[in-house]
N, CA, C and O atoms as CSV, one atom per row, in Angstrom:
chain,resi,resn,atom,element,x,y,z
A,1,MET,N,N,95.890,92.691,106.553
A,1,MET,CA,C,96.194,92.411,105.166
A,1,MET,C,C,95.164,93.074,104.269
A,1,MET,O,O,93.978,93.150,104.589
A,2,HIS,N,N,95.654,93.546,103.149
A,2,HIS,CA,C,94.780,94.037,102.096
A,2,HIS,C,C,94.746,92.947,101.034
A,2,HIS,O,O,95.775,92.346,100.725
A,3,MET,N,N,93.582,92.693,100.480
A,3,MET,CA,C,93.425,91.592,99.530
A,3,MET,C,C,92.980,92.107,98.166
A,3,MET,O,O,92.061,92.919,98.060
A,4,ILE,N,N,93.644,91.621,97.135
A,4,ILE,CA,C,93.236,91.833,95.749
A,4,ILE,C,C,92.869,90.444,95.239
A,4,ILE,O,O,93.673,89.518,95.343
A,5,THR,N,N,91.678,90.289,94.695
A,5,THR,CA,C,91.219,88.951,94.326
A,5,THR,C,C,91.350,88.676,92.830
A,5,THR,O,O,91.239,89.576,91.998
A,6,LEU,N,N,91.587,87.414,92.518
A,6,LEU,CA,C,91.700,86.981,91.129
A,6,LEU,C,C,90.348,87.042,90.430
A,6,LEU,O,O,90.267,87.395,89.254
A,7,THR,N,N,89.278,86.694,91.163
A,7,THR,CA,C,87.934,86.659,90.569
A,7,THR,C,C,86.925,87.355,91.470
A,7,THR,O,O,87.171,87.561,92.658
A,8,ARG,N,N,85.798,87.710,90.892
A,8,ARG,CA,C,84.710,88.303,91.682
A,8,ARG,C,C,84.129,87.272,92.657
A,8,ARG,O,O,83.650,87.642,93.728
A,9,GLU,N,N,84.166,85.995,92.301
A,9,GLU,CA,C,83.685,84.934,93.205
A,9,GLU,C,C,84.512,84.928,94.494
A,9,GLU,O,O,83.950,84.851,95.587
A,10,ILE,N,N,85.830,85.007,94.377
A,10,ILE,CA,C,86.692,85.046,95.561
A,10,ILE,C,C,86.412,86.312,96.359
A,10,ILE,O,O,86.380,86.271,97.588
A,11,GLU,N,N,86.210,87.434,95.679
A,11,GLU,CA,C,85.882,88.683,96.361
A,11,GLU,C,C,84.589,88.539,97.171
A,11,GLU,O,O,84.519,88.986,98.316
A,12,ALA,N,N,83.572,87.918,96.581
A,12,ALA,CA,C,82.295,87.717,97.271
A,12,ALA,C,C,82.484,86.806,98.482
A,12,ALA,O,O,81.885,87.043,99.531
A,13,ARG,N,N,83.305,85.775,98.350
A,13,ARG,CA,C,83.566,84.872,99.478
A,13,ARG,C,C,84.300,85.598,100.592
A,13,ARG,O,O,84.016,85.360,101.766
A,14,LEU,N,N,85.240,86.479,100.254
A,14,LEU,CA,C,85.927,87.287,101.271
A,14,LEU,C,C,84.927,88.180,102.012
A,14,LEU,O,O,85.004,88.326,103.231
A,15,ASP,N,N,84.002,88.767,101.280
A,15,ASP,CA,C,82.998,89.642,101.883
A,15,ASP,C,C,82.101,88.910,102.873
A,15,ASP,O,O,81.571,89.524,103.800
A,16,ARG,N,N,81.926,87.602,102.687
A,16,ARG,CA,C,81.055,86.829,103.572
A,16,ARG,C,C,81.773,86.279,104.808
A,16,ARG,O,O,81.128,85.697,105.679
A,17,LEU,N,N,83.089,86.453,104.898
A,17,LEU,CA,C,83.826,85.947,106.055
A,17,LEU,C,C,83.402,86.678,107.319
A,17,LEU,O,O,83.044,87.855,107.276
A,18,ARG,N,N,83.445,85.962,108.462
A,18,ARG,CA,C,83.064,86.523,109.749
A,18,ARG,C,C,84.195,86.353,110.747
A,18,ARG,O,O,85.004,85.435,110.614
A,19,PRO,N,N,84.263,87.232,111.755
A,19,PRO,CA,C,85.318,87.120,112.780
A,19,PRO,C,C,85.355,85.718,113.386
A,19,PRO,O,O,84.316,85.132,113.690
A,20,GLY,N,N,86.556,85.194,113.555
A,20,GLY,CA,C,86.762,83.875,114.138
A,20,GLY,C,C,86.749,82.734,113.146
A,20,GLY,O,O,87.095,81.604,113.492
A,21,GLN,N,N,86.357,83.016,111.924
A,21,GLN,CA,C,86.313,81.974,110.900
A,21,GLN,C,C,87.729,81.651,110.434
A,21,GLN,O,O,88.531,82.553,110.193
A,22,LEU,N,N,88.028,80.363,110.309
A,22,LEU,CA,C,89.348,79.938,109.830
A,22,LEU,C,C,89.359,79.918,108.309
A,22,LEU,O,O,88.432,79.417,107.673
A,23,VAL,N,N,90.426,80.471,107.735
A,23,VAL,CA,C,90.548,80.506,106.277
A,23,VAL,C,C,91.960,80.108,105.866
A,23,VAL,O,O,92.915,80.254,106.629
A,24,SER,N,N,92.064,79.613,104.667
A,24,SER,CA,C,93.354,79.328,104.051
A,24,SER,C,C,93.384,80.089,102.731
A,24,SER,O,O,92.491,79.947,101.896
A,25,VAL,N,N,94.425,80.899,102.559
A,25,VAL,CA,C,94.545,81.737,101.371
A,25,VAL,C,C,95.768,81.305,100.580
A,25,VAL,O,O,96.843,81.107,101.145
A,26,ARG,N,N,95.601,81.160,99.268
A,26,ARG,CA,C,96.748,80.894,98.402
A,26,ARG,C,C,96.892,82.071,97.454
A,26,ARG,O,O,95.937,82.475,96.790
A,27,GLY,N,N,98.101,82.616,97.400
A,27,GLY,CA,C,98.348,83.749,96.528
A,27,GLY,C,C,99.765,84.259,96.714
A,27,GLY,O,O,100.665,83.500,97.073
A,28,PHE,N,N,99.960,85.546,96.470
A,28,PHE,CA,C,101.288,86.141,96.520
A,28,PHE,C,C,101.238,87.480,97.237
A,28,PHE,O,O,100.247,88.202,97.129
A,29,LEU,N,N,102.293,87.819,97.966
A,29,LEU,CA,C,102.444,89.162,98.505
A,29,LEU,C,C,102.921,90.037,97.355
A,29,LEU,O,O,103.878,89.687,96.664
A,30,VAL,N,N,102.256,91.180,97.143
A,30,VAL,CA,C,102.554,92.027,95.988
A,30,VAL,C,C,102.619,93.499,96.383
A,30,VAL,O,O,102.177,93.880,97.467
A,31,ASP,N,N,103.165,94.310,95.509
A,31,ASP,CA,C,103.062,95.759,95.589
A,31,ASP,C,C,101.896,96.152,94.679
A,31,ASP,O,O,101.598,95.446,93.715
A,32,ALA,N,N,101.246,97.256,94.974
A,32,ALA,CA,C,100.128,97.692,94.143
A,32,ALA,C,C,100.136,99.203,94.034
A,32,ALA,O,O,100.594,99.897,94.943
A,33,SER,N,N,99.632,99.711,92.927
A,33,SER,CA,C,99.521,101.151,92.753
A,33,SER,C,C,98.343,101.442,91.832
A,33,SER,O,O,97.850,100.565,91.124
A,34,ARG,N,N,97.906,102.701,91.863
A,34,ARG,CA,C,96.870,103.172,90.970
A,34,ARG,C,C,97.433,104.375,90.236
A,34,ARG,O,O,98.218,105.131,90.808
A,35,PRO,N,N,97.049,104.570,88.978
A,35,PRO,CA,C,97.621,105.669,88.192
A,35,PRO,C,C,97.473,107.034,88.850
A,35,PRO,O,O,98.373,107.865,88.731
A,36,GLU,N,N,96.368,107.291,89.537
A,36,GLU,CA,C,96.132,108.617,90.101
A,36,GLU,C,C,96.687,108.782,91.514
A,36,GLU,O,O,96.498,109.829,92.133
A,37,ARG,N,N,97.361,107.771,92.024
A,37,ARG,CA,C,97.886,107.850,93.393
A,37,ARG,C,C,99.370,107.506,93.437
A,37,ARG,O,O,99.909,106.859,92.539
A,38,LEU,N,N,99.996,107.949,94.486
A,38,LEU,CA,C,101.392,107.645,94.725
A,38,LEU,C,C,101.571,106.151,94.947
A,38,LEU,O,O,100.775,105.526,95.648
A,39,ARG,N,N,102.593,105.586,94.364
A,39,ARG,CA,C,102.887,104.164,94.554
A,39,ARG,C,C,103.470,103.954,95.947
A,39,ARG,O,O,104.375,104.673,96.371
A,40,VAL,N,N,102.944,102.974,96.638
A,40,VAL,CA,C,103.441,102.621,97.974
A,40,VAL,C,C,103.886,101.177,97.931
A,40,VAL,O,O,103.127,100.300,97.518
A,41,GLU,N,N,105.109,100.925,98.352
A,41,GLU,CA,C,105.600,99.554,98.394
A,41,GLU,C,C,105.355,98.977,99.772
A,41,GLU,O,O,105.713,99.575,100.786
A,42,TYR,N,N,104.743,97.811,99.795
A,42,TYR,CA,C,104.439,97.116,101.038
A,42,TYR,C,C,105.448,95.995,101.238
A,42,TYR,O,O,106.033,95.503,100.273
A,43,PRO,N,N,105.654,95.592,102.487
A,43,PRO,CA,C,106.576,94.484,102.737
A,43,PRO,C,C,106.091,93.213,102.043
A,43,PRO,O,O,104.892,92.935,102.019
A,44,ARG,N,N,106.988,92.471,101.499
A,44,ARG,CA,C,106.645,91.171,100.919
A,44,ARG,C,C,107.183,90.071,101.821
A,44,ARG,O,O,107.742,89.074,101.363
A,45,SER,N,N,106.998,90.284,103.096
A,45,SER,CA,C,107.445,89.341,104.117
A,45,SER,C,C,106.457,89.393,105.263
A,45,SER,O,O,105.895,90.456,105.530
A,46,ARG,N,N,106.225,88.297,105.946
A,46,ARG,CA,C,105.327,88.285,107.095
A,46,ARG,C,C,106.080,88.574,108.391
A,46,ARG,O,O,105.497,88.443,109.468
A,47,SER,N,N,107.350,88.962,108.325
A,47,SER,CA,C,108.155,89.160,109.534
A,47,SER,C,C,108.162,90.610,110.014
A,47,SER,O,O,108.798,90.907,111.025
A,48,ASP,N,N,107.476,91.521,109.324
A,48,ASP,CA,C,107.471,92.922,109.726
A,48,ASP,C,C,106.494,93.143,110.887
A,48,ASP,O,O,105.521,92.405,111.039
A,49,ILE,N,N,106.765,94.165,111.700
A,49,ILE,CA,C,105.908,94.499,112.832
A,49,ILE,C,C,105.773,96.007,112.950
A,49,ILE,O,O,106.558,96.747,112.357
A,50,GLY,N,N,104.781,96.475,113.714
A,50,GLY,CA,C,104.625,97.901,113.978
A,50,GLY,C,C,103.807,98.622,112.938
A,50,GLY,O,O,103.173,98.006,112.081
A,51,ASP,N,N,103.830,99.970,113.028
A,51,ASP,CA,C,103.066,100.804,112.097
A,51,ASP,C,C,103.466,100.516,110.655
A,51,ASP,O,O,104.648,100.385,110.339
A,52,GLY,N,N,102.472,100.420,109.795
A,52,GLY,CA,C,102.735,100.186,108.378
A,52,GLY,C,C,103.090,98.757,108.049
A,52,GLY,O,O,103.524,98.464,106.935
A,53,SER,N,N,102.912,97.862,109.004
A,53,SER,CA,C,103.290,96.468,108.757
A,53,SER,C,C,102.107,95.673,108.210
A,53,SER,O,O,101.679,94.682,108.801
A,54,CYS,N,N,101.595,96.122,107.085
A,54,CYS,CA,C,100.511,95.401,106.442
A,54,CYS,C,C,101.010,94.871,105.104
A,54,CYS,O,O,101.980,95.371,104.534
A,55,GLU,N,N,100.331,93.863,104.631
A,55,GLU,CA,C,100.702,93.279,103.354
A,55,GLU,C,C,99.544,93.405,102.380
A,55,GLU,O,O,98.387,93.530,102.782
A,56,VAL,N,N,99.869,93.370,101.092
A,56,VAL,CA,C,98.868,93.291,100.043
A,56,VAL,C,C,99.001,91.900,99.445
A,56,VAL,O,O,100.079,91.504,99.003
A,57,VAL,N,N,97.892,91.158,99.435
A,57,VAL,CA,C,97.906,89.781,98.968
A,57,VAL,C,C,97.061,89.655,97.700
A,57,VAL,O,O,95.896,90.053,97.676
A,58,TRP,N,N,97.669,89.091,96.641
A,58,TRP,CA,C,96.942,88.722,95.425
A,58,TRP,C,C,96.376,87.340,95.704
A,58,TRP,O,O,97.123,86.362,95.730
A,59,VAL,N,N,95.048,87.241,95.915
A,59,VAL,CA,C,94.404,85.993,96.328
A,59,VAL,C,C,93.958,85.215,95.103
A,59,VAL,O,O,93.124,85.673,94.322
A,60,GLU,N,N,94.542,84.012,94.949
A,60,GLU,CA,C,94.161,83.144,93.841
A,60,GLU,C,C,93.200,82.050,94.279
A,60,GLU,O,O,92.458,81.518,93.453
A,61,ALA,N,N,93.198,81.702,95.568
A,61,ALA,CA,C,92.295,80.679,96.082
A,61,ALA,C,C,92.006,80.970,97.544
A,61,ALA,O,O,92.852,81.494,98.268
A,62,LEU,N,N,90.783,80.617,97.971
A,62,LEU,CA,C,90.356,80.846,99.342
A,62,LEU,C,C,89.540,79.650,99.800
A,62,LEU,O,O,88.547,79.296,99.165
A,63,GLU,N,N,89.946,79.028,100.889
A,63,GLU,CA,C,89.209,77.901,101.469
A,63,GLU,C,C,88.765,78.311,102.862
A,63,GLU,O,O,89.514,78.975,103.579
A,64,THR,N,N,87.554,77.924,103.257
A,64,THR,CA,C,87.035,78.248,104.575
A,64,THR,C,C,86.721,76.978,105.348
A,64,THR,O,O,86.631,75.887,104.786
A,65,ASP,N,N,86.556,77.157,106.680
A,65,ASP,CA,C,86.243,75.993,107.532
A,65,ASP,C,C,84.824,75.553,107.374
A,65,ASP,O,O,84.401,74.592,108.017
């Protein structure tokens, strides 16, 4: 998953996560683009598999164990 955070605080908390840590994320699956790059649409479903099966998540809340 690729994450876009609502706040810098959430971004900092994501940066501190470690492998094996349990997290709960609240947000939305979204498409994202930048003006200087080609727009790429990502699946907005967790049922996709295989190459390119990643999601972009707009993270509004993050809870850790």
